[in-house]
C-alpha positions in Angstrom: -35.6 2.2 -27.0 -38.8 1.4 -28.8 -42.2 0.8 -27.1 -42.0 -2.8 -28.4 -38.6 -3.5 -26.8 -39.8 -1.9 -23.5 -43.0 -4.1 -23.7 -40.9 -7.2 -24.4 -38.6 -6.6 -21.5 -41.5 -6.0 -19.1 -43.3 -9.2 -20.3 -40.0 -11.2 -19.8 -39.6 -9.8 -16.3 -43.3 -10.4 -15.3 -43.2 -13.9 -16.7 -40.3 -14.8 -14.5 -42.0 -13.5 -11.4 -45.2 -15.3 -12.2 -43.4 -18.6 -12.9 -41.6 -18.2 -9.5 -45.1 -18.1 -7.8 -46.4 -21.3 -9.5 -46.7 -24.3 -7.3 -46.2 -26.6 -10.3 -43.5 -25.2 -12.4 -43.2 -28.1 -14.9 -45.1 -28.4 -18.1 -46.1 -25.9 -20.7 -49.4 -24.9 -19.0 -47.7 -22.9 -16.2 -45.5 -21.2 -18.6 -48.4 -20.3 -20.9 -50.5 -18.9 -18.0 -47.5 -16.9 -16.7 -46.8 -15.5 -20.1 -50.5 -14.6 -20.7 -50.7 -12.8 -17.4 -47.5 -11.0 -18.1 -48.6 -10.0 -21.6 -51.9 -8.6 -20.4 -50.5 -6.7 -17.4 -47.6 -5.3 -19.3 -49.8 -4.0 -22.2 -52.3 -2.5 -19.7 -49.4 -0.8 -17.9 -48.5 0.9 -21.2 -52.0 2.3 -21.4 -53.7 -0.2 -23.7 -57.4 -0.9 -22.8 -58.5 -4.4 -21.6 -61.0 -4.5 -24.4 -58.3 -4.0 -27.0 -56.0 -6.6 -25.4 -58.9 -9.1 -25.3 -59.7 -8.5 -28.9 -56.0 -8.8 -30.0 -55.5 -12.0 -28.0 -58.9 -13.4 -29.1 -60.0 -14.0 -25.5 -63.3 -13.0 -23.7 -63.0 -9.6 -22.0 -64.1 -11.1 -18.6 -61.2 -13.5 -18.8 -58.7 -10.8 -19.6 -60.1 -8.8 -16.7 -59.8 -11.7 -14.3 -56.2 -12.5 -15.4 -55.1 -8.9 -14.8 -56.7 -8.9 -11.4 -54.9 -12.2 -10.5 -51.6 -10.9 -11.9 -51.8 -7.7 -9.8 -52.6 -9.8 -6.7 -49.6 -12.1 -7.4 -47.3 -9.1 -7.6 -48.7 -7.6 -4.3 -48.0 -10.9 -2.5 -44.4 -10.6 -3.7 -43.8 -7.2 -2.1 
């Protein structure tokens, strides 16, 4: 199994979890946010730095840092 397929599977899994936590599930905004959080968290779990992720996604580093913090918090609430 390649790193890309592992990453894709983890992003799908996390996106579903984050969507389940959303109060307003309708619309594209909730899906976009859940997917962004999932992408950032999954890539960080595979050892990628937040600086590299931010550059690749063309987002400010501070935003990426905040999103990964919120994503981790959302997963903790689930447990």
